[in-house]
Structures are given as structure tokens and as C-alpha cells.
N, C-alpha and C positions, 0 to 999 in steps of 0.2 A: 569539689563538692557538687553533687548532682543537683541540677537546676529543676525545681518543680514549677510547673506552669499550668495555669487553668484559664480557660478563655470563656467569657460570657459574651454572647452576641445577641443582638436583637435588631432586626431591620424593620424600619417603618418607612412608608411612602410619604414624601412631602406633598403638601396640598398645593399643587401648581396647576395653572390653567392649561387646558389641552389646546395649545396653539398650533395651527397648521402652517408649517414653513413653506417657502416658495416652491419647493420641489413637489408639493402635494402630499408628502408623507406625514405621518403623525410625529409630533415632537417627542423627544425623550422625556418622560416624566418620572423615571425611576432614579432613586438615589444610587450611588455606587454600592456595589456588593463586595463584601470582604471575602476573599478566596481563602486566605490563611494568614496566620501570624506566628512569628517565632521570635525568641529572644536569644541573643548571642552575647558572648563575653569578648571584650576587646583583648586581642592577643598581647598588646603592649602594656595594658593596664587592666588587671583583673577586676578592679572596682567599677569599671565602666561597662554598663550594659546598654545594648541597643535592641529595641523592639522593632521588628520589620513587619509592617502591615501591607499585604498585597491585595489589590483590588482588581475588579474586572474591567476597569476603564481608567483613563487618565483623570487625575484628580488635582484639586488645589485646596488651599486652606480656607476656612471660613471663621472669622472672628476668633482666632486662636487664643489671644490674650484674654478674651472675655469668657470663654467657655472651658478651656483646658485646665485640668488639675490632676495631681497625684496625691493619694492619701495612704499612709502618713506623708506629710509634705517633706520634701528633701531640702537640704541646705543650698545645694548648687542649682543653678538654672537648668531647665530641661532644654536640650537642643532638638530642633526638628528640621527635617529636610525631605523634600519631595524629589524622587527620582522616577520619572515616567509614571507608572501605575502603582508605585510603592511610596509609603510614608515611613520614614525612619525617625524614631523617637529615641534619643540618646540620654541616658541618665549618668551624669559625671559626678557620682557621689558614692561614698561608702554606705551601702545599704545595711539595714539592721537584719541580721539573720533570724531574728525571732518574731518577725511580723510578716503578714501578707500585705502586699502593695496593690492598690487599686488605681488603675489609670483610666480616667474618664475622658473620652474623646467625643462626647455628645455634642452634635452640631458643629464639630470642628472641621469636617471634611465635606466637600461637595464636588460634583463632577465638573470637568474642565469646560464643557460646552454649554449646557443648559443651566448649570448652577443648582441642580437638585441636591438638597442637603441630606446627609445621613444623620438622622435625628439621634440615634442611640448606638453607641459603640463603646464597650467597656472591656478592659483587660485586667485580669488579676494574676499576680505571680508571687512566688516566694523563692528564696534561695536555699530552703531546706525542705524537709518533708512534713513539717508541722503545718496543719491547715487551721487557720482561724475562721470559723464558719458562723460565729454568732453575728446576728444582724439587728439593725435598728432602722426603722423607717419613720416617716412623719410628714407633716405639712406645716407650712408657714403662711400666715395670713396677716393682713393689716388689722390691728387690734380694734379699730373703729368701723371700718367699712367691711371687713371680713373678706376683702379681695385677695386672692392668692398672690404671693410675691415671687417673681421669677428671678433666677440667677443670683440669689442671695447666698452668702456663706453660712454654712452650718458647721460649728466647731465643737469638738469633744475634747475635754481636758480631764486628766486623771483627777479623781475626787480630792486628792491631797493638794492640788494646786490652789494656792490662796487667791482670792478674788483680785487682790491688788496686782497679781502677777499675770493674770489671764491675758491681758493685751500687751504684755512685755516679753512673752515667750511663744514659740510656735505651738499650735494645737497638737494634740496627739493624733487626731484624725480630722479630716475635713470632708465636706460634701457641698454640692450646690443644688439649689432648687430648680426644678424644671418649670415649664410654662404653667403648670397647674399648682405650683408651690410645693411639690412633693420632693422629698430628699430620701436618700438611702445610703446606709453604711453596711456593706455586705461582709466585712472582713475584720470583725472586732474580737478583742480578747475578753476573757471572762474576768473583767474588773469593773468597778463602778466609775461613772463619769459625771462631770458637770457639762451642761450643754448651753451654748450661746449662739445667737444668730446675728449677723450684721448685713446690711444691705448695700454697703459701699464696696469698693474694688479690692480692699486689702483686709488684714486681720486687726487693724488698729481702729479702736472706737473713737469717733468724734461726734460732737453734739449736733452735727448737721445730717446725720443719718439715723435710720431706724434700728432699734435693737430689740432682741427678744431673748428670754432666758426662762429656764424652768426653776421653780421654787425648790424642788427636791433633787437629790442625787439620783442619777439614772442607774438602776440596777439592770444590767444588760440581759439577764436571764428572765426577768419579770416584765421589763418595759420593752415591748417590741414595737410599739407605735406611740408617737407623742405629737401633740399639736402645740405649736408655738404661735404667739401673737406679738407681732412687732409694733413698736410704738415710737413716736417722736417725743422725746422728753420735754420739748418746748411747747408743742401745740396744745391749744385749749379749745375744746368744742363748746361754744356757747351759742347755740342756735337761737335760743329765746331772745338774746340781745341783738344778734346779727341778722336773722332771717325772717322774723315774724313780729308783727305788732301784738303785744301781749296783754292779756287780762288775767290777773292772778286771783284764783278763788281757792281759799284755804279752808279745809274742814278736817274732821278727825281722820278721814280715810284718804283724802286726795287733795292735791293742789294741781290746778290745771292752767296751762298756758295755751291760748287759742289764737289763731290768725283771725283777723276781722273778717276775712273772706270765707272762713270756715264756719263761723257761728253768726248767722243772720236770721232774724225772725222770719223774714220774707221768703227764705229759701227752704225747700223741703229737707228735713233732717231725719236721721235715724240714730241708733245707739248700738254700742257693742259692749259685751262683757267678756273679758278674757278669763277663761277657766284654766287654772294651773295649780299644781300642788305647792308652788312657791308662795311664800307669804312674807315678803320683806320689802324695804323701801326700794322703789324703782322708778324708772322713767319709761314711758311709751311714746314713740314718735310716729306720726303719720307723715308720709311724703308722697309727692306726685312729681313725676319727671325728675327724680333725684333731688328735689328741693323739699326741705322740711316745711310743712305747712301748719303743723300743730304738735304740741308736746303736752303730756299729761303726767303729773307727778303724784305718786302714791306712797303713803307710809306703810300701808298693809292692804290686804284684801278687804272688800271686793274691788276688783279692777274694772270698774264700770265707767265707760266714757259715753256721755250723753250729748245730744244736739250736734251731731256731725253732719255737715252738708252731704247729701247723697252723692255718691261717686265711687271711683276706684282708687285704692290707696295701697302703699307698701307700709309694713309695720315693723318697727324696730324696738327691741327691749334693751334697756341699760340698767345694770345693777347700780343703784345710787347708794353705794356703801356708806358714804359720809353725809348723805342727805343734804347736799348743797345744790341740788337741782341742775347739775351739769355733769357731762362725762369727764372723768379725770384720767389723764394719761399716766404712764408709769415712770419709774425712776430706777436706774441701774445702781447708782451709788448706795441708795437706801433700800434696795431690793424690794421695791414696791411695784406690783403688777398693775397694768391699766384695769379700769373697771370693766367687768364682763359685759359683752354685747352679744345679742343674738338677733338674727333677721328671720322674720316669719317667712317660710319658703314659698308662699303663694301670695298673689295679689288678692286683696280682700275687697268686697263690694258692699258699700253701705247703701241701703235702700230707704226710701221715704217711709217714715212711720213704721219702721221694722226693727225688731230687736234681734241682734245677731249674737249668738253664743259661740265663742271661738275657743276650742280646746287646743292648748299649746303646752307641750311637755318641755318646759324650760328648766334646765339643770342649774342649781345654785352653785 
């Protein structure tokens, strides 16, 4: 059977300091360059395939167990071996003739002397002439902080896979997030999928790790990009109780919790009105130096915050769906998503005796 192969390569420079070695010359700051790659079949066992990657310099492995993967996943372990300037990746498994395989070597290889890491190296191959070219990309963030999550597993399952079996059988396809929380599936078939993300080292869910999932089935022709929000099912954010001395003022439109240091008659204050099309129960948090200093609870518009001590703040929005005045995490078993969060992209400045109207397009 004729072997079809397709190679996707992208070389990035690693961010290393330009150190001058004792001989006076400049240090090598370039990652290894791939010269070529080829896949060969074992003469004694036709099911065994070896991919040979040839580089322009001597190499060694970098956190292989942490970064390497092949999608769809294989049953047998992948063998790797370095011979001089070449890396041999051997797949000792019977491969599916009807799929494309995607081998990710991102950050798996570095040069032998300076340790410059090759950030991105991918290889796609098939053992027939059918090319699966449908793709899905997306990103994964922490549901509360919205910080991108690196090196997390993203898993695709056939839509017919029952939820109770998702962590008891291998995924149909897998990917890992990069340092920006971005993931990519370049070799998908035209079927529908369920998508789940885990932040631990394997595909088995445990309550000590974060999990993310989509509410809807992924239609691979229509859904080309998806955002996932990973949550800890145990954590409970209650900043009003833990971080600030509170004063609760309840009215028709708002319930406000303020730090005693934020609302003082002797200090210059200003106010802010948040202008948005959204009109539902929510929480707004003001923070300084990553510490929450004030929270404001609203049942509906207007979102008007008064008597704020002049200064610079970061602003966070929380959809208070159940109106309990706290951010609620999600639950995988009951298919409950965490309450939506948004961070205003810029630092805001509150000035003395000044009314600030802040336009913010918050999606419900």
C-alpha cells in the first residue's frame, strides 16, 4: 500500500539571552532546524512504522513525556531514539487505514549544546490516499481568572459516546494547549464530536484537576473555533467573606459590598456607570494589585457605582445567574457550566468628584 505523507513545519526562535562565551564569539541562540523527515515500514513487521527526523545539528530530548503526543492516540507506547542528528520515532501498533495521524513534537527537541528548544514541529501522515483536512481550533482558559492554561489535554469523542464512558475509553482525537492556551486539530473527519479538556497528565478525570466541556455537540463543518473554560468543581470564590470588610446595602437595583478602605467620607471619591446592553443579575469587582477591594451586586440596570475612592482599578464582571452574590463553579456530572466571567481589558481611573461612563460590550 502506498504511503501518503504530509509534513507541516514551523520554526520559531526561542527567547534566550545572547550570552558571550569565553572565546569571544556569540552564543548559538537558534533552535535546531529540521532538514527532512521520512517514514519507513519495518521489513520484519509491516505494522511498525518509524518516522526519521533529520536536523542540522546534534540534538537531545526536552520534556518528552510532558509534551509529546500522537492523535488519534495509539494503543502501544511510542518508542523514541536519538542517533546523532536524527530522531527516530517508532510506532509499534496497527494503524487505522481510514484516518490521518498527527504527531506533535512541539518543545520536544533542543540542541545538544546551548539547549535552544524547537517550539513547534508537527508531522501528519496517512497510510492511504484519503486526506482528512477538516480542522478545529480553540483556546482554554481558567473559568474565573481567564488566564490561558498551558499543556492541558483537549479530547474529542464521537458524539455517540455516552458521558459515562468518556473517561473509560481512549478519545477519538487529542491535542494539547500551547503557552497561550491555544489548541489545534488539523486532521478531523466529517463527523460530530463531544469535546472535553483536562489539566492533569492523563485522560482520566479526578476531582483534584480542572475540567472544561462544551454544552453542545461540535459540528466540525460549522464549528471552526471554540473557547473552553476550565473549572475546579470544589473551589468556591467568596471574596466578600474572605478579602474585604463588608457593608451590605440592598435596594431595587443594587446590592453593594465595599471595603472600609474604599468608602470613607474623608477621602476623595468618584463614581462610575457601566453602560452595556446586558440587563441581568451580576457582580462587578474592583481590584488593585490582584486583590479584590470591592464588590457590587446588581439585580438589573442601571449599573451605577458611587463613592469609590479615587485611584486606579481593574474591573471584573460576573454573571450572578442564581443571585447568591458569589461566583459559582461548574459541575461535570450535572453538566453545569461555571458562571460567566469577563475582565475589562483596560485599567480604569476613578477621579475625585468625577462621573465616569464606561461602555462595555458584555456578551450574555
